[in-house]
C-alpha positions as MATLAB code, in Angstrom:
seq = 'MNFAKHQSCKALCLTLALMALLSLLSASTVALERKVFCVWDPVGRNGPVMSFYSDLIPKALGWGLNIRFIAYTDEKIAANEFKAGNCEAVLLSAILSRQFVKFGGTMDAIGAISSRKGLELVLSTLARPRAGKLMTQGAYEVVATFPVGSMYAFVRDRSINSIDDFAGRRISVLNDDPQAMKFANLAGATPVPTTLSTFGPQFNNGNIDILLMPALAYNTFELYYGLGQRGGIIDYRLYYGMLQTVAKRDAFPDDFGFKMRKYILSRLNAIDKLVKDAEAEIPAKYWINVSQFTKDDIDHFSKRVRMSLKKDKVNHATALKLLWKIRCRLDRSRGECTTPE';
ca = [
      42.844   -6.577  -43.152;
      42.425   -5.856  -39.197;
      42.290   -2.471  -39.753;
      39.098   -3.129  -42.415;
      37.280   -5.706  -39.688;
      38.048   -3.233  -36.807;
      36.144   -0.328  -38.604;
      33.996   -2.839  -39.926;
      33.265   -3.697  -36.169;
      32.911    0.120  -35.582;
      30.157    1.259  -37.481;
      28.306   -2.041  -36.568;
      28.377   -1.288  -33.178;
      27.345    2.627  -33.611;
      24.563    1.365  -35.371;
      23.585   -1.192  -32.894;
      24.183    1.416  -30.139;
      21.546    3.914  -32.036;
      19.289    1.204  -32.972;
      18.798    0.635  -29.335;
      18.942    4.642  -28.358;
      15.928    5.440  -30.861;
      14.058    2.384  -28.552;
      14.887    3.467  -25.757;
      12.979    6.576  -26.891;
      10.235    5.267  -28.027;
       9.791    3.260  -25.841;
       9.776    6.293  -23.665;
       7.505    8.296  -26.064;
       4.877    5.343  -25.404;
       5.376    4.718  -21.522;
       5.027    9.169  -21.040;
       2.159    8.935  -23.688;
      -0.222   11.949  -21.618;
      -3.575   11.315  -20.121;
      -5.723   14.414  -19.418;
      -8.236   13.977  -16.114;
     -10.992   16.100  -16.269;
     -11.085   17.024  -12.278;
     -14.333   19.329  -10.587;
     -13.343   21.143   -8.205;
     -15.789   23.987   -7.253;
     -13.573   26.860   -6.110;
     -11.277   26.188  -10.112;
      -7.404   25.517  -11.248;
      -6.436   26.748   -7.392;
      -9.368   25.137   -5.336;
      -8.633   22.257   -2.480;
      -9.117   19.132   -4.734;
      -6.385   20.219   -7.757;
      -3.771   21.917   -4.794;
      -4.791   17.812   -3.533;
      -4.161   15.964   -6.576;
      -1.283   17.892   -7.762;
       1.063   15.846   -5.711;
      -0.467   13.138   -7.889;
       1.712   14.204  -11.244;
       5.177   13.486   -9.918;
       4.071   10.146   -8.624;
       2.506    9.313  -11.899;
       5.364   10.268  -14.138;
       7.222    6.885  -11.669;
       3.946    4.842  -13.245;
       4.916    5.714  -16.720;
       2.333    8.499  -17.068;
       2.184   12.323  -18.020;
      -0.556   13.182  -16.458;
      -2.549   16.358  -16.871;
      -5.507   18.073  -14.888;
      -8.234   20.789  -16.212;
     -10.611   22.249  -13.680;
     -14.062   22.546  -14.005;
     -16.397   24.585  -11.404;
     -19.193   22.444  -12.919;
     -19.578   18.839  -12.787;
     -21.711   18.600  -15.171;
     -19.735   19.698  -18.278;
     -16.291   17.839  -16.340;
     -18.653   14.496  -17.261;
     -19.752   15.828  -20.536;
     -15.873   16.369  -21.576;
     -15.693   13.114  -20.375;
     -17.897   11.263  -22.359;
     -16.861   12.865  -25.017;
     -13.064   11.947  -24.803;
     -11.937   15.207  -24.258;
     -10.241   13.570  -21.110;
      -9.120    9.428  -20.206;
     -10.460   10.456  -16.849;
     -12.685   12.144  -14.736;
     -12.616   13.399  -11.058;
     -16.604   13.410  -10.107;
     -19.239   13.026   -7.131;
     -20.377    9.841   -6.422;
     -23.639   11.496   -7.620;
     -22.698   11.473  -11.350;
     -20.077    8.901  -10.964;
     -22.994    5.875  -10.335;
     -23.650    6.436  -13.890;
     -20.725    5.086  -14.831;
     -19.882    2.714  -11.996;
     -22.869    1.819   -9.356;
     -20.481   -0.187   -7.006;
     -18.413    3.075   -6.556;
     -21.113    5.176   -5.857;
     -22.655    3.529   -3.562;
     -19.833    4.179   -1.363;
     -21.237    7.757    0.046;
     -25.133    5.385    0.811;
     -26.583    7.650    3.861;
     -25.183    5.959    7.743;
     -23.065    3.185    5.016;
     -19.584    4.039    6.577;
     -20.364    5.009   10.276;
     -16.818    5.709   11.725;
     -13.231    7.265   11.011;
     -12.045    3.294   11.351;
     -14.954    2.062    8.737;
     -13.958    4.591    6.399;
     -10.335    3.457    6.934;
     -11.103   -0.200    6.365;
     -13.602    0.634    3.591;
     -10.146    2.848    1.827;
      -8.022   -0.461    2.095;
     -10.381   -3.042    1.106;
     -11.218   -1.702   -2.131;
      -6.963   -0.833   -2.629;
      -6.999   -4.739   -2.648;
      -5.860   -6.264   -6.250;
      -9.009   -8.328   -6.065;
     -10.874   -5.490   -5.318;
     -10.370   -4.076   -9.005;
     -13.481   -6.250  -10.354;
     -15.920   -4.228   -7.983;
     -15.124   -0.926   -8.777;
     -15.351   -1.890  -12.694;
     -18.781   -1.375  -14.997;
     -17.964   -2.341  -18.957;
     -16.023    0.278  -20.002;
     -15.484    2.379  -16.719;
     -13.114    1.797  -13.768;
     -13.164    3.406  -10.233;
      -9.520    4.365   -9.754;
     -10.067    6.783   -6.768;
     -12.442    7.327   -3.786;
     -11.327   10.609   -2.163;
     -13.553   11.373    1.122;
     -14.089   14.614    1.533;
     -15.725   14.341    5.391;
     -18.917   13.831    6.790;
     -22.262   15.135    5.574;
     -23.731   17.153    7.612;
     -27.709   18.684    7.643;
     -27.017   22.448    7.415;
     -29.943   24.078    9.081;
     -31.825   27.914    9.153;
     -33.434   27.096   11.815;
     -31.574   25.574   15.649;
     -35.147   23.835   16.223;
     -34.815   21.519   12.911;
     -32.540   19.132   15.465;
     -34.524   15.501   14.041;
     -35.792   14.289   11.789;
     -39.568   14.342   12.497;
     -38.663   18.250   12.054;
     -37.655   17.489    8.443;
     -41.156   17.185    7.477;
     -42.439   20.222    5.830;
     -39.118   21.860    5.302;
     -37.639   22.682    1.776;
     -34.613   20.587    1.750;
     -31.607   20.814   -1.255;
     -31.614   18.101   -4.158;
     -28.205   18.677   -5.725;
     -28.447   17.467   -9.280;
     -30.928   15.338   -8.879;
     -28.914   13.349   -6.722;
     -31.712   10.324   -6.287;
     -30.735    9.613   -2.601;
     -31.341   13.316   -1.412;
     -34.990   12.607   -3.214;
     -35.453    9.827   -1.144;
     -34.533   11.696    2.024;
     -36.520   14.344    1.424;
     -39.831   11.871    0.457;
     -39.242    9.517    3.445;
     -38.880   12.945    5.603;
     -41.704   14.257    4.199;
     -39.612   17.092    3.252;
     -40.517   19.766    0.196;
     -37.165   18.391   -2.858;
     -36.220   21.538   -3.710;
     -33.878   20.685   -7.304;
     -30.482   22.665   -6.623;
     -27.377   23.020   -8.869;
     -23.457   23.461   -7.957;
     -24.064   27.069   -8.798;
     -27.733   27.390   -7.220;
     -27.453   25.874   -3.801;
     -25.612   28.285   -1.875;
     -27.311   31.528   -2.844;
     -30.957   30.108   -2.972;
     -30.168   28.272    1.090;
     -28.633   31.704    2.078;
     -31.244   33.553    0.980;
     -33.682   31.239    2.306;
     -34.908   29.784   -0.437;
     -33.472   26.402    1.688;
     -34.601   25.019    4.917;
     -32.132   22.306    4.852;
     -28.628   21.603    3.228;
     -26.741   18.349    3.481;
     -23.069   19.648    3.020;
     -19.639   18.663    4.001;
     -17.585   21.378    6.616;
     -15.544   21.929    3.263;
     -18.361   23.680    2.157;
     -19.466   26.048    4.835;
     -16.377   29.040    3.553;
     -16.103   27.595   -0.112;
     -19.928   28.376   -1.004;
     -20.244   30.770    2.378;
     -22.972   29.310    3.767;
     -22.633   31.634    6.987;
     -24.698   33.755    5.306;
     -27.277   31.291    5.349;
     -26.795   29.861    9.102;
     -26.610   33.877   10.638;
     -27.669   34.196   14.063;
     -30.675   31.370   14.075;
     -29.122   28.407   11.993;
     -26.916   25.295   12.735;
     -25.096   22.452   11.738;
     -26.755   18.971   13.514;
     -23.281   17.322   15.009;
     -24.330   14.298   13.230;
     -22.639   12.501   10.507;
     -25.071   11.288    8.159;
     -22.687   10.224    5.677;
     -18.649   10.256    4.368;
     -19.193   12.380    1.461;
     -17.152   11.093   -1.733;
     -15.622   12.197   -5.002;
     -14.731    9.505   -7.419;
     -11.930    9.279  -10.224;
     -13.809    7.290  -13.409;
     -10.697    6.182  -15.853;
     -11.746    4.324  -19.386;
     -10.023    0.733  -18.723;
      -8.518    0.800  -21.881;
      -6.983    4.159  -21.653;
      -4.412    2.863  -18.839;
      -2.218   -0.028  -17.794;
      -4.357   -2.879  -16.626;
      -2.587   -1.949  -12.560;
      -3.665    1.463  -12.992;
      -6.655    1.351  -10.532;
      -4.536   -0.553   -8.290;
      -1.394    2.012   -8.047;
      -4.336    4.663   -7.777;
      -6.322    3.294   -4.914;
      -3.145    2.012   -3.366;
      -2.092    6.001   -3.468;
      -5.249    7.439   -1.718;
      -5.249    5.042    1.147;
      -1.762    6.392    1.168;
      -2.971    9.884    1.336;
      -5.679    9.807    4.065;
      -3.527   11.567    6.852;
      -3.833   14.116    4.434;
      -7.182   13.987    3.575;
      -8.005   14.168    7.437;
      -6.112   16.651    7.518;
      -8.083   18.475    5.234;
     -11.424   17.777    6.219;
     -10.391   18.711    9.831;
      -9.003   22.226    9.463;
     -12.483   23.540    7.071;
     -14.390   22.102   10.696;
     -11.925   24.252   12.924;
     -13.087   27.122   11.210;
     -16.749   26.902   11.794;
     -17.218   28.431   14.722;
     -18.406   26.556   17.918;
     -21.619   28.186   17.998;
     -23.169   26.652   15.251;
     -22.634   22.652   15.999;
     -25.668   21.321   17.251;
     -25.462   18.419   19.909;
     -27.754   16.206   19.628;
     -29.424   13.626   22.076;
     -28.437    9.839   21.502;
     -31.848    8.998   21.311;
     -31.512   11.454   17.651;
     -28.614   10.011   16.811;
     -29.874    6.159   16.832;
     -33.510    7.555   14.946;
     -30.990    9.233   12.083;
     -29.489    5.098   12.319;
     -32.641    3.599   11.814;
     -34.184    6.691    9.290;
     -30.832    5.873    7.336;
     -31.364    2.583    6.812;
     -34.796    3.000    5.413;
     -33.015    5.392    2.682;
     -30.445    2.549    1.763;
     -32.856    0.214    1.811;
     -34.815    2.060   -0.231;
     -32.451    2.736   -2.781;
     -31.258   -0.552   -3.197;
     -34.431   -1.827   -3.914;
     -34.860    0.704   -6.887;
     -31.594   -0.340   -8.175;
     -29.621    2.749   -7.819;
     -27.514    1.618   -4.456;
     -25.426   -1.491   -5.574;
     -26.544   -4.573   -3.614;
     -22.694   -6.256   -3.095;
     -21.092   -2.811   -2.238;
     -23.813   -2.444    0.545;
     -22.897   -5.865    1.802;
     -19.436   -4.804    2.182;
     -20.430   -1.890    4.031;
     -22.087   -3.394    6.186;
     -19.571   -6.525    6.884;
     -16.846   -3.674    7.810;
     -19.941   -1.951   10.210;
     -20.370   -5.116   12.118;
     -16.790   -6.468   11.979;
     -16.102   -3.128   14.098;
     -18.938   -2.642   15.923;
     -20.714   -5.997   16.590;
     -23.468   -4.986   19.324;
     -25.048   -2.982   16.406;
     -28.812   -3.731   15.921;
     -28.822   -4.017   12.325;
     -25.632   -6.852   12.619;
     -28.419   -9.641   13.291;
     -29.667   -9.470    9.439;
     -27.719   -8.978    6.783;
     -27.856   -6.095    4.620;
];
């Protein structure tokens, strides 16, 4: 009798153990469900964005996610793949991300983030749990804002060194960017439609006089050919270029966006190094130093662009107000701080 009970207990224990194991395996399969990210990197699989983001793969495993990246050199194709449901998240420029979440797309508003300290404060503010509501719109959420450095005016002629000098010049408008279009119109410049595959060659062969680009574009798109002996880069930040990672909300856990924004904040120093290395690769002869008067003039012009795009409902009003608060928190002497944006 004892032997029978012993065998029965043994069989029961074995059954329970197998059930527990199957349950664990099933849970692991669900927890590590694969998620595909469509990533725009102008260089492709071995580009700087893919290299930087590869660190996310082991990080995400700790969150219970198995992430796979697919690189695209054309961000419009990446955006279309995302819309078609071929990936659960996509990394795009702020230009194209605005169609999914306007608040996130306003992070690169001209003149809106005026310093490195301001950038850090913006990203840390967005990394707070309550900020998730701001970064969502309908079925989408901006889960990460990736700064790619200061956006500068690359000019083929060094005599173009103020807003007044932009009048009558040909300026690149990348992927129908409404901000670049408004910039050109208010400056009296001639907008030239470009894509990622055409803006470099058009600048280099003289069809475009002015490009708004970060230092990372100098070598990536061989812009030194367009700068030549007469060109230069106006050494004053117009705005911070931003990449946005947009995710489908129902494809990820509720706290995924919060974790991602914290992750980007933790890697801000690594992003800084990437940007500083790119700026250091540009020969000193190309940097055009401008006076404080010119800098102030650029700031006033930038506000005109921001406010005009707000009126056009391109820029998100709440995002502009947040960025205004951060600028004035860091420097209350700014003239704009008497009137909320």
